[in-house]
KEBABA-14487 format. One record per residue (C-alpha): residue number from 1; residue in three letters; y, z, x. Coordinates in steps of 0.02 Angstrom, whole numbers, plus 32768, in hexadecimal, padded with zeros to 4 digits. Each point is the difference from the previous one (the first is absolute). Example, Ala and Ser with C-alpha at 12.3 -4.5 7.8 and 13.67 -1.06 7.14 Angstrom:
! KEBABA-14487
+-----+-----+------+------+------+
!   i !  aa !    y !    z !    x !
+-----+-----+------+------+------+
!   1 ! ALA ! 7F1F ! 8186 ! 8267 !
!   2 ! SER ! 80AC ! 7FDF ! 8045 !
+-----+-----+------+------+------+
***
This chain:
! KEBABA-14487
+-----+-----+------+------+------+
!   i !  aa !    y !    z !    x !
+-----+-----+------+------+------+
!   1 ! UNK ! 6307 ! A786 ! 9353 !
!   2 ! UNK ! 808D ! 803E ! 7F9D !
!   3 ! UNK ! 800D ! 7F75 ! 7F86 !
!   4 ! UNK ! 7F98 ! 7F70 ! 7FB8 !
!   5 ! UNK ! 8027 ! 7F4A ! 7FD6 !
!   6 ! UNK ! 7FC7 ! 7FBE ! 7F5E !
!   7 ! UNK ! 8000 ! 7F41 ! 7FF0 !
!   8 ! UNK ! 7FD5 ! 7F85 ! 7F71 !
!   9 ! UNK ! 8011 ! 7F4C ! 7FCE !
!  10 ! UNK ! 8085 ! 7FE3 ! 7F83 !
!  11 ! UNK ! 801A ! 7F61 ! 7F92 !
!  12 ! UNK ! 80A0 ! 7FC5 ! 7FB9 !
!  13 ! UNK ! 8013 ! 7FBA ! 7F56 !
!  14 ! UNK ! 804E ! 7F5B ! 7FCB !
!  15 ! UNK ! 7FE9 ! 7F48 ! 8026 !
!  16 ! UNK ! 7FFF ! 8019 ! 80BF !
!  17 ! UNK ! 7F8D ! 8094 ! 7FFF !
!  18 ! UNK ! 7FD5 ! 803E ! 80AE !
!  19 ! UNK ! 7F9F ! 8091 ! 804B !
!  20 ! UNK ! 803E ! 8074 ! 8088 !
!  21 ! UNK ! 7FC9 ! 8098 ! 805A !
!  22 ! UNK ! 8061 ! 809D ! 7FE1 !
!  23 ! UNK ! 7FF4 ! 80B3 ! 8041 !
!  24 ! UNK ! 803F ! 80AA ! 7FEA !
!  25 ! UNK ! 7FFA ! 80A3 ! 806D !
!  26 ! UNK ! 7FB0 ! 809F ! 7FBC !
!  27 ! UNK ! 802C ! 80A0 ! 805B !
!  28 ! UNK ! 7F79 ! 8082 ! 8028 !
!  29 ! UNK ! 803D ! 8069 ! 7F6B !
!  30 ! UNK ! 7FEC ! 7F6E ! 7F8C !
!  31 ! UNK ! 80B9 ! 7FD7 ! 7FF7 !
!  32 ! UNK ! 8027 ! 7F48 ! 7FE9 !
!  33 ! UNK ! 8084 ! 7F9C ! 8060 !
!  34 ! UNK ! 809B ! 7FC2 ! 7FAD !
!  35 ! UNK ! 7FB9 ! 7F54 ! 7FD5 !
!  36 ! UNK ! 7FAC ! 8008 ! 7F52 !
!  37 ! UNK ! 7FD2 ! 7F46 ! 8001 !
!  38 ! UNK ! 7FC5 ! 8008 ! 80B4 !
!  39 ! UNK ! 8049 ! 7FA7 ! 8098 !
!  40 ! UNK ! 7FD2 ! 7F3F ! 8019 !
!  41 ! UNK ! 7F91 ! 7FF1 ! 809B !
!  42 ! UNK ! 7FC5 ! 7F4C ! 7FF8 !
!  43 ! UNK ! 8037 ! 7F79 ! 7F82 !
!  44 ! UNK ! 7F8B ! 7F7B ! 7FB2 !
!  45 ! UNK ! 7F66 ! 8066 ! 803A !
!  46 ! UNK ! 7F68 ! 8062 ! 7FBB !
!  47 ! UNK ! 7FCC ! 80A0 ! 8054 !
!  48 ! UNK ! 7F54 ! 8004 ! 8052 !
!  49 ! UNK ! 7FFD ! 80A7 ! 8064 !
!  50 ! UNK ! 806A ! 8087 ! 804E !
!  51 ! UNK ! 7FCA ! 8072 ! 808E !
!  52 ! UNK ! 8054 ! 8082 ! 8070 !
!  53 ! UNK ! 7FE3 ! 7FFE ! 80BA !
!  54 ! UNK ! 804C ! 80AA ! 802F !
!  55 ! UNK ! 80AA ! 7FBB ! 8022 !
!  56 ! UNK ! 8021 ! 7F7A ! 7F82 !
!  57 ! UNK ! 7FBA ! 7FA3 ! 7F6E !
!  58 ! UNK ! 7F97 ! 7F5B ! 800E !
!  59 ! UNK ! 800E ! 7F8F ! 7F66 !
!  60 ! UNK ! 7F9A ! 7F63 ! 7FCD !
!  61 ! UNK ! 8027 ! 7F89 ! 7F76 !
!  62 ! UNK ! 7FE4 ! 7F56 ! 7FBB !
!  63 ! UNK ! 8099 ! 7F94 ! 8010 !
!  64 ! UNK ! 8048 ! 7F60 ! 804F !
!  65 ! UNK ! 8008 ! 7FED ! 80BD !
!  66 ! UNK ! 8083 ! 7F88 ! 8047 !
!  67 ! UNK ! 7FB1 ! 7F8A ! 807B !
!  68 ! UNK ! 8009 ! 7F4A ! 802D !
!  69 ! UNK ! 7FF3 ! 7F8E ! 7FA2 !
!  70 ! UNK ! 802F ! 807C ! 7F70 !
!  71 ! UNK ! 7FDA ! 80A7 ! 7FB0 !
!  72 ! UNK ! 7F4E ! 8023 ! 7FCA !
!  73 ! UNK ! 7FAD ! 808D ! 7F9F !
!  74 ! UNK ! 7FA1 ! 8081 ! 806B !
!  75 ! UNK ! 7FDC ! 80B2 ! 801E !
!  76 ! UNK ! 807B ! 8056 ! 8074 !
!  77 ! UNK ! 8013 ! 80AB ! 8057 !
!  78 ! UNK ! 809A ! 8058 ! 8047 !
!  79 ! UNK ! 803D ! 80A5 ! 8033 !
!  80 ! UNK ! 8077 ! 805D ! 7F8C !
!  81 ! UNK ! 8074 ! 806F ! 806A !
!  82 ! UNK ! 8057 ! 804D ! 7F69 !
!  83 ! UNK ! 8022 ! 7FE5 ! 7F4C !
!  84 ! UNK ! 8097 ! 7F90 ! 7FED !
!  85 ! UNK ! 7FDB ! 7F9A ! 809A !
!  86 ! UNK ! 7FA0 ! 7F5D ! 7FFF !
!  87 ! UNK ! 7F4E ! 8003 ! 8045 !
!  88 ! UNK ! 7FFF ! 7FCF ! 80BA !
!  89 ! UNK ! 7F96 ! 7F88 ! 8062 !
!  90 ! UNK ! 7FAE ! 7FAE ! 7F63 !
!  91 ! UNK ! 7F68 ! 7FA1 ! 8032 !
!  92 ! UNK ! 7F82 ! 7F94 ! 7F99 !
!  93 ! UNK ! 7F50 ! 8049 ! 8011 !
!  94 ! UNK ! 7F94 ! 7FAC ! 7F7A !
!  95 ! UNK ! 7FF7 ! 7F6F ! 7F82 !
!  96 ! UNK ! 8058 ! 802D ! 7F5C !
!  97 ! UNK ! 7F63 ! 8001 ! 7F97 !
!  98 ! UNK ! 7FA6 ! 8094 ! 8056 !
!  99 ! UNK ! 8018 ! 80BE ! 7FF4 !
! 100 ! UNK ! 803D ! 804B ! 80A0 !
! 101 ! UNK ! 7FE6 ! 80B6 ! 803C !
! 102 ! UNK ! 806C ! 8043 ! 8088 !
! 103 ! UNK ! 7FE8 ! 8089 ! 8080 !
! 104 ! UNK ! 8085 ! 803D ! 807B !
! 105 ! UNK ! 7FB4 ! 8006 ! 80AD !
! 106 ! UNK ! 8090 ! 804C ! 8057 !
! 107 ! UNK ! 80C1 ! 8004 ! 7FFB !
! 108 ! UNK ! 8001 ! 7F43 ! 802E !
! 109 ! UNK ! 7F5D ! 7FB7 ! 7FBC !
! 110 ! UNK ! 7FB5 ! 7FDC ! 7F50 !
! 111 ! UNK ! 7F50 ! 7FC2 ! 7FD9 !
! 112 ! UNK ! 7FFD ! 7F93 ! 7F61 !
! 113 ! UNK ! 7F50 ! 7FE1 ! 7FC1 !
! 114 ! UNK ! 7FBD ! 7F84 ! 7F79 !
! 115 ! UNK ! 7F64 ! 7FA6 ! 7FD5 !
! 116 ! UNK ! 7FF2 ! 7F46 ! 7FC5 !
! 117 ! UNK ! 7F7B ! 7F7D ! 7FEA !
! 118 ! UNK ! 8008 ! 7F74 ! 807F !
! 119 ! UNK ! 7FBE ! 7F5F ! 7FBF !
! 120 ! UNK ! 7FC0 ! 7FC1 ! 80A7 !
! 121 ! UNK ! 7F4B ! 7FBF ! 801D !
! 122 ! UNK ! 7FFA ! 8053 ! 80AC !
! 123 ! UNK ! 8015 ! 80A8 ! 7FAB !
! 124 ! UNK ! 7F98 ! 7FDE ! 7F64 !
! 125 ! UNK ! 8090 ! 8025 ! 7F8C !
! 126 ! UNK ! 7FF3 ! 80BF ! 8010 !
! 127 ! UNK ! 8083 ! 8081 ! 7FED !
! 128 ! UNK ! 8054 ! 8030 ! 80A5 !
! 129 ! UNK ! 8068 ! 809D ! 802A !
! 130 ! UNK ! 80A5 ! 7FE2 ! 805C !
! 131 ! UNK ! 8066 ! 807F ! 8058 !
! 132 ! UNK ! 80B2 ! 7FCA ! 8039 !
! 133 ! UNK ! 805B ! 8075 ! 8075 !
! 134 ! UNK ! 80BD ! 7FF6 ! 7FF7 !
! 135 ! UNK ! 8056 ! 804C ! 8098 !
! 136 ! UNK ! 80B0 ! 7FE7 ! 8042 !
! 137 ! UNK ! 8018 ! 7F5E ! 7FA0 !
! 138 ! UNK ! 7F5B ! 7FAD ! 8024 !
! 139 ! UNK ! 7F68 ! 7FE3 ! 7F9D !
! 140 ! UNK ! 7F4F ! 8006 ! 804C !
! 141 ! UNK ! 7F75 ! 7FC0 ! 7F8C !
! 142 ! UNK ! 7F4C ! 803B ! 800F !
! 143 ! UNK ! 7F70 ! 7FCC ! 7F8F !
! 144 ! UNK ! 7F51 ! 8040 ! 7FEB !
! 145 ! UNK ! 7F68 ! 7FAE ! 7FAE !
+-----+-----+------+------+------+
***
């Protein structure tokens, strides 16, 4: 590519301190864009991972996902078309308390992976690996023992 995207979690000070994900473009020659403090990408969120699929960036973060009956903390993934635009097609992929790795599969699909222990007698409380494939607004969940 001709430029790179650098992203980070940034915390605000004060009584209502919040975290957000910010980003900045770096050109091939090392020149920085015109935004020294970075551009806000997602508010009230903590960065997990960022990947490039050859056409656009794929971002994962810990944040709130609006759903019925109300918002809940979770791990989300979305495509970032360009800096300055909000991530598109944000989807929950994992519980909030696990680390998530993301791998772009193609221009329209992301694999989000994580492991967690399942306290279930039928599984013997062992760790299980999960792969969630997000594609065109849907999530398909797969688990392995």
